TORRO-459783 format. One record per residue (C-alpha): x, y, z; chain; residue number from 0; residue in three letters. Coordinates in nm, 4 decimals, always signed. Example, Ala and Ser with C-alpha at 12.3 -4.5 7.8 and 13.67 -1.06 7.14 Angstrom:
! TORRO-459783
+----------+----------+----------+------+-----+------+
:        X :        Y :        Z : unit : pos : code :
+----------+----------+----------+------+-----+------+
:  +1.2300 :  -0.4500 :  +0.7800 :    A :   0 :  ala :
:  +1.3670 :  -0.1060 :  +0.7140 :    A :   1 :  ser :
+----------+----------+----------+------+-----+------+
//
This chain:
! TORRO-459783
+----------+----------+----------+------+-----+------+
:        X :        Y :        Z : unit : pos : code :
+----------+----------+----------+------+-----+------+
:  +2.1620 :  +4.1723 :  +2.4705 :    A :   0 :  unk :
:  +1.9615 :  +4.2546 :  +2.1558 :    A :   1 :  unk :
:  +2.1375 :  +3.9759 :  +1.9617 :    A :   2 :  unk :
:  +2.0640 :  +3.7245 :  +2.2377 :    A :   3 :  unk :
:  +1.6989 :  +3.8262 :  +2.2489 :    A :   4 :  unk :
:  +1.6780 :  +3.8075 :  +1.8695 :    A :   5 :  unk :
:  +1.8317 :  +3.4593 :  +1.8689 :    A :   6 :  unk :
:  +1.5910 :  +3.3382 :  +2.1363 :    A :   7 :  unk :
:  +1.2946 :  +3.4729 :  +1.9418 :    A :   8 :  unk :
:  +1.4198 :  +3.3030 :  +1.6243 :    A :   9 :  unk :
:  +1.4647 :  +2.9680 :  +1.7996 :    A :  10 :  unk :
:  +1.1214 :  +3.0024 :  +1.9561 :    A :  11 :  unk :
:  +0.9618 :  +3.0830 :  +1.6208 :    A :  12 :  unk :
:  +1.1321 :  +2.7843 :  +1.4560 :    A :  13 :  unk :
:  +1.0255 :  +2.5582 :  +1.7412 :    A :  14 :  unk :
:  +0.6648 :  +2.6726 :  +1.7176 :    A :  15 :  unk :
:  +0.6762 :  +2.6360 :  +1.3388 :    A :  16 :  unk :
:  +0.7993 :  +2.2766 :  +1.3693 :    A :  17 :  unk :
:  +0.5259 :  +2.2031 :  +1.6253 :    A :  18 :  unk :
:  +0.2563 :  +2.3555 :  +1.4003 :    A :  19 :  unk :
:  +0.3742 :  +2.1537 :  +1.0979 :    A :  20 :  unk :
:  +0.3824 :  +1.8326 :  +1.3048 :    A :  21 :  unk :
:  +0.0292 :  +1.8970 :  +1.4320 :    A :  22 :  unk :
:  -0.1385 :  +2.0319 :  +1.1195 :    A :  23 :  unk :
:  +0.0551 :  +1.8841 :  +0.8282 :    A :  24 :  unk :
:  +0.2106 :  +1.5468 :  +0.9179 :    A :  25 :  unk :
:  +0.2847 :  +1.4720 :  +0.5515 :    A :  26 :  unk :
:  +0.5014 :  +1.7844 :  +0.5262 :    A :  27 :  unk :
:  +0.6801 :  +1.6705 :  +0.8416 :    A :  28 :  unk :
:  +0.7384 :  +1.3259 :  +0.6871 :    A :  29 :  unk :
:  +0.8725 :  +1.4820 :  +0.3678 :    A :  30 :  unk :
:  +1.1086 :  +1.7037 :  +0.5670 :    A :  31 :  unk :
:  +1.2391 :  +1.4049 :  +0.7620 :    A :  32 :  unk :
:  +1.2957 :  +1.2171 :  +0.4353 :    A :  33 :  unk :
:  +1.5038 :  +1.5052 :  +0.3047 :    A :  34 :  unk :
:  +1.7018 :  +1.5224 :  +0.6290 :    A :  35 :  unk :
:  +1.7629 :  +1.1467 :  +0.6253 :    A :  36 :  unk :
:  +1.8678 :  +1.1330 :  +0.2592 :    A :  37 :  unk :
:  +2.2142 :  +0.9886 :  +0.2251 :    A :  38 :  unk :
:  +2.1958 :  +0.7775 :  +0.5424 :    A :  39 :  unk :
:  +2.0158 :  +0.4388 :  +0.5470 :    A :  40 :  unk :
:  +1.6703 :  +0.2964 :  +0.4900 :    A :  41 :  unk :
:  +1.4903 :  -0.0262 :  +0.5827 :    A :  42 :  unk :
:  +1.4278 :  -0.2961 :  +0.3247 :    A :  43 :  unk :
:  +1.3140 :  -0.6563 :  +0.3285 :    A :  44 :  unk :
:  +1.6005 :  -0.8979 :  +0.2728 :    A :  45 :  unk :
:  +1.6085 :  -1.0393 :  -0.0826 :    A :  46 :  unk :
:  +1.5703 :  -1.4154 :  -0.1159 :    A :  47 :  unk :
:  +1.6658 :  -1.4272 :  -0.4840 :    A :  48 :  unk :
:  +1.9425 :  -1.2570 :  -0.6780 :    A :  49 :  unk :
:  +1.8865 :  -1.1090 :  -1.0227 :    A :  50 :  unk :
:  +2.1149 :  -1.3786 :  -1.1701 :    A :  51 :  unk :
:  +1.9050 :  -1.6585 :  -1.0169 :    A :  52 :  unk :
:  +1.5891 :  -1.5114 :  -1.1722 :    A :  53 :  unk :
:  +1.7575 :  -1.4570 :  -1.5097 :    A :  54 :  unk :
:  +1.8856 :  -1.8159 :  -1.5132 :    A :  55 :  unk :
:  +1.5514 :  -1.9634 :  -1.4039 :    A :  56 :  unk :
:  +1.3535 :  -1.7676 :  -1.6676 :    A :  57 :  unk :
:  +1.6130 :  -1.7722 :  -1.9449 :    A :  58 :  unk :
:  +1.3938 :  -1.9544 :  -2.1982 :    A :  59 :  unk :
:  +1.1053 :  -1.7226 :  -2.1263 :    A :  60 :  unk :
:  +1.3035 :  -1.3975 :  -2.1462 :    A :  61 :  unk :
:  +1.5540 :  -1.4826 :  -2.4192 :    A :  62 :  unk :
:  +1.3571 :  -1.6093 :  -2.7191 :    A :  63 :  unk :
:  +1.6711 :  -1.7198 :  -2.9041 :    A :  64 :  unk :
:  +2.0472 :  -1.6623 :  -2.9111 :    A :  65 :  unk :
:  +1.9979 :  -1.3285 :  -3.0879 :    A :  66 :  unk :
:  +1.8483 :  -1.1806 :  -2.7699 :    A :  67 :  unk :
:  +2.0783 :  -1.0867 :  -2.4846 :    A :  68 :  unk :
:  +2.0604 :  -0.9666 :  -2.1274 :    A :  69 :  unk :
:  +2.1800 :  -0.6213 :  -2.0282 :    A :  70 :  unk :
:  +2.3101 :  -0.5548 :  -1.6775 :    A :  71 :  unk :
:  +2.0131 :  -0.5817 :  -1.4329 :    A :  72 :  unk :
:  +1.9242 :  -0.2969 :  -1.1984 :    A :  73 :  unk :
:  +1.8014 :  -0.3106 :  -0.8398 :    A :  74 :  unk :
:  +1.5260 :  -0.0726 :  -0.7361 :    A :  75 :  unk :
:  +1.3346 :  -0.0371 :  -0.4112 :    A :  76 :  unk :
:  +0.9560 :  -0.0114 :  -0.3987 :    A :  77 :  unk :
:  +0.7935 :  +0.1737 :  -0.1005 :    A :  78 :  unk :
:  +0.5690 :  +0.0096 :  +0.1598 :    A :  79 :  unk :
:  +0.4255 :  +0.1118 :  +0.4957 :    A :  80 :  unk :
:  +0.4831 :  -0.1265 :  +0.7875 :    A :  81 :  unk :
:  +0.2247 :  -0.0707 :  +1.0620 :    A :  82 :  unk :
:  +0.2157 :  -0.2264 :  +1.4076 :    A :  83 :  unk :
:  -0.1544 :  -0.2802 :  +1.4845 :    A :  84 :  unk :
:  -0.4049 :  -0.4313 :  +1.7241 :    A :  85 :  unk :
:  -0.7605 :  -0.5416 :  +1.6470 :    A :  86 :  unk :
:  -1.0448 :  -0.7613 :  +1.7743 :    A :  87 :  unk :
:  -1.0306 :  -1.1263 :  +1.6681 :    A :  88 :  unk :
:  -1.3761 :  -1.1719 :  +1.8157 :    A :  89 :  unk :
:  -1.5632 :  -1.0632 :  +2.1288 :    A :  90 :  unk :
:  -1.3132 :  -1.2379 :  +2.3590 :    A :  91 :  unk :
:  -0.9719 :  -1.2016 :  +2.1921 :    A :  92 :  unk :
:  -0.7458 :  -0.9185 :  +2.0804 :    A :  93 :  unk :
:  -0.5072 :  -0.9716 :  +1.7916 :    A :  94 :  unk :
:  -0.1734 :  -0.7953 :  +1.7596 :    A :  95 :  unk :
:  +0.0580 :  -0.7953 :  +1.4609 :    A :  96 :  unk :
:  +0.1892 :  -0.5967 :  +1.1675 :    A :  97 :  unk :
:  +0.0518 :  -0.4931 :  +0.8297 :    A :  98 :  unk :
:  +0.2614 :  -0.4353 :  +0.5177 :    A :  99 :  unk :
:  +0.0878 :  -0.1934 :  +0.2810 :    A : 100 :  unk :
:  +0.1993 :  -0.1068 :  -0.0730 :    A : 101 :  unk :
:  +0.2433 :  +0.2685 :  -0.1216 :    A : 102 :  unk :
:  +0.2281 :  +0.2295 :  -0.5009 :    A : 103 :  unk :
:  -0.0941 :  +0.0349 :  -0.5631 :    A : 104 :  unk :
:  -0.2628 :  +0.0967 :  -0.2269 :    A : 105 :  unk :
:  -0.3095 :  -0.2746 :  -0.1509 :    A : 106 :  unk :
:  -0.2234 :  -0.4730 :  +0.1621 :    A : 107 :  unk :
:  +0.0111 :  -0.7740 :  +0.1515 :    A : 108 :  unk :
:  -0.1455 :  -1.0705 :  +0.3353 :    A : 109 :  unk :
:  +0.1556 :  -1.3073 :  +0.3142 :    A : 110 :  unk :
:  +0.5119 :  -1.2302 :  +0.2036 :    A : 111 :  unk :
:  +0.5949 :  -1.5898 :  +0.1055 :    A : 112 :  unk :
:  +0.3867 :  -1.5682 :  -0.2119 :    A : 113 :  unk :
:  +0.3309 :  -1.1925 :  -0.1945 :    A : 114 :  unk :
:  -0.0461 :  -1.2399 :  -0.1843 :    A : 115 :  unk :
:  -0.2353 :  -0.9097 :  -0.1757 :    A : 116 :  unk :
:  -0.5805 :  -0.7625 :  -0.1378 :    A : 117 :  unk :
:  -0.7711 :  -0.6165 :  -0.4307 :    A : 118 :  unk :
:  -0.9938 :  -0.3112 :  -0.3973 :    A : 119 :  unk :
:  -0.8326 :  -0.0994 :  -0.1259 :    A : 120 :  unk :
:  -0.6468 :  +0.1126 :  -0.3817 :    A : 121 :  unk :
:  -0.9780 :  +0.2106 :  -0.5447 :    A : 122 :  unk :
:  -1.1195 :  +0.2939 :  -0.2017 :    A : 123 :  unk :
:  -0.8283 :  +0.5256 :  -0.1222 :    A : 124 :  unk :
:  -0.8644 :  +0.7045 :  -0.4554 :    A : 125 :  unk :
:  -1.2364 :  +0.7460 :  -0.3899 :    A : 126 :  unk :
:  -1.1752 :  +0.8749 :  -0.0344 :    A : 127 :  unk :
:  -1.4163 :  +0.6203 :  +0.1139 :    A : 128 :  unk :
:  -1.5434 :  +0.6974 :  +0.4644 :    A : 129 :  unk :
:  -1.6372 :  +0.4594 :  +0.7475 :    A : 130 :  unk :
:  -2.0083 :  +0.4523 :  +0.6563 :    A : 131 :  unk :
:  -1.9405 :  +0.3634 :  +0.2939 :    A : 132 :  unk :
:  -1.6991 :  +0.0950 :  +0.4090 :    A : 133 :  unk :
:  -1.9805 :  -0.0724 :  +0.6035 :    A : 134 :  unk :
:  -2.1510 :  -0.1381 :  +0.2694 :    A : 135 :  unk :
:  -1.8308 :  -0.2418 :  +0.0925 :    A : 136 :  unk :
:  -1.7292 :  -0.4786 :  +0.3718 :    A : 137 :  unk :
:  -2.0720 :  -0.6427 :  +0.3854 :    A : 138 :  unk :
:  -2.0800 :  -0.6928 :  +0.0070 :    A : 139 :  unk :
:  -1.7288 :  -0.8388 :  +0.0219 :    A : 140 :  unk :
:  -1.8353 :  -1.0823 :  +0.2978 :    A : 141 :  unk :
:  -2.1361 :  -1.1933 :  +0.0908 :    A : 142 :  unk :
:  -1.9390 :  -1.2666 :  -0.2283 :    A : 143 :  unk :
:  -1.9589 :  -0.9200 :  -0.3822 :    A : 144 :  unk :
:  -2.3329 :  -0.9114 :  -0.4640 :    A : 145 :  unk :
:  -2.6498 :  -0.8705 :  -0.2572 :    A : 146 :  unk :
:  -3.0161 :  -0.7936 :  -0.3100 :    A : 147 :  unk :
:  -3.0879 :  -0.4388 :  -0.1959 :    A : 148 :  unk :
:  -3.3589 :  -0.5546 :  +0.0460 :    A : 149 :  unk :
:  -3.1232 :  -0.8116 :  +0.2013 :    A : 150 :  unk :
:  -2.8492 :  -0.5509 :  +0.2376 :    A : 151 :  unk :
:  -3.0928 :  -0.3248 :  +0.4245 :    A : 152 :  unk :
:  -3.1880 :  -0.6144 :  +0.6513 :    A : 153 :  unk :
:  -2.8262 :  -0.6990 :  +0.7367 :    A : 154 :  unk :
:  -2.7311 :  -0.3359 :  +0.7971 :    A : 155 :  unk :
:  -3.0334 :  -0.2830 :  +1.0257 :    A : 156 :  unk :
:  -3.0648 :  +0.0808 :  +0.9228 :    A : 157 :  unk :
:  -3.3503 :  +0.2930 :  +0.7953 :    A : 158 :  unk :
:  -3.3729 :  +0.3709 :  +0.4248 :    A : 159 :  unk :
:  -3.3175 :  +0.7443 :  +0.4790 :    A : 160 :  unk :
:  -2.9816 :  +0.6620 :  +0.6411 :    A : 161 :  unk :
:  -2.8556 :  +0.3800 :  +0.4179 :    A : 162 :  unk :
:  -2.9755 :  +0.4984 :  +0.0752 :    A : 163 :  unk :
:  -2.7442 :  +0.8053 :  +0.0672 :    A : 164 :  unk :
:  -2.4478 :  +0.5803 :  +0.1580 :    A : 165 :  unk :
:  -2.5299 :  +0.3468 :  -0.1315 :    A : 166 :  unk :
:  -2.5740 :  +0.6381 :  -0.3710 :    A : 167 :  unk :
:  -2.2392 :  +0.7831 :  -0.2609 :    A : 168 :  unk :
:  -2.0700 :  +0.4483 :  -0.3324 :    A : 169 :  unk :
:  -2.2345 :  +0.4464 :  -0.6771 :    A : 170 :  unk :
:  -2.1107 :  +0.8001 :  -0.7539 :    A : 171 :  unk :
:  -1.7596 :  +0.6951 :  -0.6525 :    A : 172 :  unk :
:  -1.7823 :  +0.3940 :  -0.8922 :    A : 173 :  unk :
:  -1.7370 :  +0.1447 :  -0.6080 :    A : 174 :  unk :
:  -2.0723 :  -0.0338 :  -0.6432 :    A : 175 :  unk :
:  -2.3100 :  -0.0928 :  -0.9331 :    A : 176 :  unk :
:  -2.6858 :  -0.1403 :  -0.9036 :    A : 177 :  unk :
:  -2.8603 :  -0.3668 :  -1.1552 :    A : 178 :  unk :
:  -3.2309 :  -0.3714 :  -1.0762 :    A : 179 :  unk :
:  -3.2585 :  -0.4831 :  -0.7156 :    A : 180 :  unk :
:  -2.9023 :  -0.6170 :  -0.7029 :    A : 181 :  unk :
:  -2.6058 :  -0.4216 :  -0.5678 :    A : 182 :  unk :
:  -2.2555 :  -0.5478 :  -0.6418 :    A : 183 :  unk :
:  -1.8992 :  -0.4339 :  -0.5862 :    A : 184 :  unk :
:  -1.7585 :  -0.2637 :  -0.8951 :    A : 185 :  unk :
:  -1.4353 :  -0.4667 :  -0.8842 :    A : 186 :  unk :
:  -1.3113 :  -0.7727 :  -1.0685 :    A : 187 :  unk :
:  -1.2264 :  -1.0367 :  -0.8087 :    A : 188 :  unk :
:  -1.2561 :  -0.8131 :  -0.4996 :    A : 189 :  unk :
:  -1.0502 :  -0.9188 :  -0.1982 :    A : 190 :  unk :
:  -1.1187 :  -0.6848 :  +0.0922 :    A : 191 :  unk :
:  -1.2583 :  -0.9099 :  +0.3637 :    A : 192 :  unk :
:  -0.9221 :  -1.0062 :  +0.5177 :    A : 193 :  unk :
:  -0.7711 :  -1.0213 :  +0.8660 :    A : 194 :  unk :
:  -0.5769 :  -0.6976 :  +0.9357 :    A : 195 :  unk :
:  -0.2411 :  -0.8691 :  +0.9648 :    A : 196 :  unk :
:  +0.0444 :  -0.9627 :  +0.7299 :    A : 197 :  unk :
:  +0.2287 :  -1.2909 :  +0.7731 :    A : 198 :  unk :
:  +0.5924 :  -1.1905 :  +0.7265 :    A : 199 :  unk :
:  +0.8553 :  -1.4625 :  +0.6806 :    A : 200 :  unk :
:  +1.1347 :  -1.2214 :  +0.5984 :    A : 201 :  unk :
:  +1.3869 :  -1.0098 :  +0.7869 :    A : 202 :  unk :
:  +1.4300 :  -0.6361 :  +0.7725 :    A : 203 :  unk :
:  +1.7781 :  -0.5122 :  +0.6865 :    A : 204 :  unk :
:  +1.9228 :  -0.1643 :  +0.6386 :    A : 205 :  unk :
:  +2.0691 :  -0.0311 :  +0.3161 :    A : 206 :  unk :
:  +2.2737 :  +0.2761 :  +0.2439 :    A : 207 :  unk :
:  +2.0814 :  +0.5424 :  +0.0554 :    A : 208 :  unk :
:  +2.3874 :  +0.6046 :  -0.1588 :    A : 209 :  unk :
:  +2.3295 :  +0.4804 :  -0.5149 :    A : 210 :  unk :
:  +2.0028 :  +0.3091 :  -0.4125 :    A : 211 :  unk :
:  +1.7122 :  +0.3939 :  -0.6428 :    A : 212 :  unk :
:  +1.3917 :  +0.4233 :  -0.4416 :    A : 213 :  unk :
:  +1.0673 :  +0.4545 :  -0.6353 :    A : 214 :  unk :
:  +0.8356 :  +0.7435 :  -0.5561 :    A : 215 :  unk :
:  +0.5207 :  +0.6882 :  -0.3484 :    A : 216 :  unk :
:  +0.1738 :  +0.7138 :  -0.4977 :    A : 217 :  unk :
:  -0.0063 :  +0.7116 :  -0.1626 :    A : 218 :  unk :
:  +0.0843 :  +0.8750 :  +0.1691 :    A : 219 :  unk :
:  +0.1033 :  +0.7124 :  +0.5114 :    A : 220 :  unk :
:  -0.1880 :  +0.9306 :  +0.6250 :    A : 221 :  unk :
:  -0.4071 :  +0.7965 :  +0.3435 :    A : 222 :  unk :
:  -0.3152 :  +0.4365 :  +0.4282 :    A : 223 :  unk :
:  -0.3767 :  +0.4807 :  +0.8018 :    A : 224 :  unk :
:  -0.7108 :  +0.6523 :  +0.7410 :    A : 225 :  unk :
:  -0.8155 :  +0.3764 :  +0.4997 :    A : 226 :  unk :
:  -0.7151 :  +0.0968 :  +0.7397 :    A : 227 :  unk :
:  -0.9002 :  +0.2589 :  +1.0311 :    A : 228 :  unk :
:  -1.2150 :  +0.2917 :  +0.8166 :    A : 229 :  unk :
:  -1.1901 :  -0.0612 :  +0.6743 :    A : 230 :  unk :
:  -1.1134 :  -0.2604 :  +0.9887 :    A : 231 :  unk :
:  -1.3591 :  -0.1073 :  +1.2307 :    A : 232 :  unk :
:  -1.3758 :  +0.0743 :  +1.5605 :    A : 233 :  unk :
:  -1.1493 :  -0.1643 :  +1.7567 :    A : 234 :  unk :
:  -0.8634 :  -0.1395 :  +1.5062 :    A : 235 :  unk :
:  -0.5697 :  +0.0812 :  +1.6082 :    A : 236 :  unk :
:  -0.2321 :  +0.1670 :  +1.4570 :    A : 237 :  unk :
:  +0.0339 :  +0.1693 :  +1.7279 :    A : 238 :  unk :
:  +0.3273 :  +0.2783 :  +1.5115 :    A : 239 :  unk :
:  +0.4374 :  +0.2807 :  +1.1508 :    A : 240 :  unk :
:  +0.7532 :  +0.3121 :  +0.9424 :    A : 241 :  unk :
:  +0.8376 :  +0.3078 :  +0.5738 :    A : 242 :  unk :
:  +1.0180 :  +0.0012 :  +0.4417 :    A : 243 :  unk :
:  +1.1100 :  -0.1063 :  +0.0904 :    A : 244 :  unk :
:  +1.0776 :  -0.4147 :  -0.1282 :    A : 245 :  unk :
:  +1.3837 :  -0.4896 :  -0.3457 :    A : 246 :  unk :
:  +1.2898 :  -0.5466 :  -0.7083 :    A : 247 :  unk :
:  +1.4989 :  -0.6183 :  -1.0169 :    A : 248 :  unk :
:  +1.4656 :  -0.4464 :  -1.3514 :    A : 249 :  unk :
:  +1.5773 :  -0.7102 :  -1.6024 :    A : 250 :  unk :
:  +1.6298 :  -0.5745 :  -1.9537 :    A : 251 :  unk :
:  +1.6599 :  -0.7791 :  -2.2728 :    A : 252 :  unk :
:  +1.8037 :  -0.6342 :  -2.5918 :    A : 253 :  unk :
:  +1.6164 :  -0.7576 :  -2.8990 :    A : 254 :  unk :
:  +1.7861 :  -0.8280 :  -3.2361 :    A : 255 :  unk :
:  +1.6578 :  -0.4957 :  -3.3765 :    A : 256 :  unk :
:  +1.8148 :  -0.3023 :  -3.0893 :    A : 257 :  unk :
:  +1.4887 :  -0.2391 :  -2.9043 :    A : 258 :  unk :
:  +1.4734 :  -0.3093 :  -2.5309 :    A : 259 :  unk :
:  +1.2225 :  -0.4945 :  -2.3159 :    A : 260 :  unk :
:  +1.2328 :  -0.4453 :  -1.9379 :    A : 261 :  unk :
:  +1.0454 :  -0.6609 :  -1.6877 :    A : 262 :  unk :
:  +1.0336 :  -0.6181 :  -1.3114 :    A : 263 :  unk :
:  +1.0770 :  -0.8993 :  -1.0599 :    A : 264 :  unk :
:  +1.0047 :  -0.9367 :  -0.6891 :    A : 265 :  unk :
:  +1.3303 :  -1.0235 :  -0.5079 :    A : 266 :  unk :
:  +1.1357 :  -1.1946 :  -0.2263 :    A : 267 :  unk :
:  +0.9456 :  -1.4586 :  -0.4252 :    A : 268 :  unk :
:  +1.1279 :  -1.4423 :  -0.7603 :    A : 269 :  unk :
:  +0.8060 :  -1.3711 :  -0.9524 :    A : 270 :  unk :
:  +0.7349 :  -1.1001 :  -1.2098 :    A : 271 :  unk :
:  +0.5493 :  -0.7892 :  -1.0989 :    A : 272 :  unk :
:  +0.2317 :  -0.6896 :  -1.2887 :    A : 273 :  unk :
:  +0.2997 :  -0.4264 :  -1.5526 :    A : 274 :  unk :
:  +0.0433 :  -0.1933 :  -1.3915 :    A : 275 :  unk :
:  +0.2179 :  -0.2093 :  -1.0529 :    A : 276 :  unk :
:  +0.4817 :  +0.0403 :  -1.1591 :    A : 277 :  unk :
:  +0.2752 :  +0.2729 :  -1.3789 :    A : 278 :  unk :
:  +0.2868 :  +0.6382 :  -1.2758 :    A : 279 :  unk :
+----------+----------+----------+------+-----+------+
//
């Protein structure tokens, strides 16, 4: 009887512990599920190009002469968050779709055919931007990145005592710069004012976790969801989300002096990835 009671208490404690973790620390729950699921399968976008096709197409670029040679390429998988969302197109229409968000650089993919992405969301995540600060960032983005302070106040329709602290907070977080009466986004070529939907022309497939090298995440799903909800307004909602991966190729060239040069290539569009995309 004592053993039965002890077992029931243990099960109850474990159940409550799991519930508490799920409620209060969703990231810990996600990490636990990842550990449990290790060695099974994961979701990845289906590659359009093979490493050999890319190596053949860029041979002249990668192999300077016949003294350079290819080593065996490696396939890696880069983490993304796929979110099913709904949002307001305008006052009369609701849009529904999916968003693919990079968990390494914090940017949203707008179209998978050319792998076009936003620019600026990663900085906003790092700065922990809130909904009020995003009102300023979104307006500046809509107006080309720069506005006169007086015009910004007029568009926001808020009193100075409310708006000025928001602007100052954005300045402290290095997201905007004020030059005289002008306020501008502190980004080169900002691209934030986008529809919250990714055009995906590719299929999802499953891969075995065995021998598959998945890159570590720089951002969490909670950070991405919080950012998206702040950026896309009150009517935006995330219905569900799951982690998926982008296949990439590490193509290594051995130079005549024995040194190695490795470049990384997107298996969906066959294009090189920016060097900074994979920096830890």
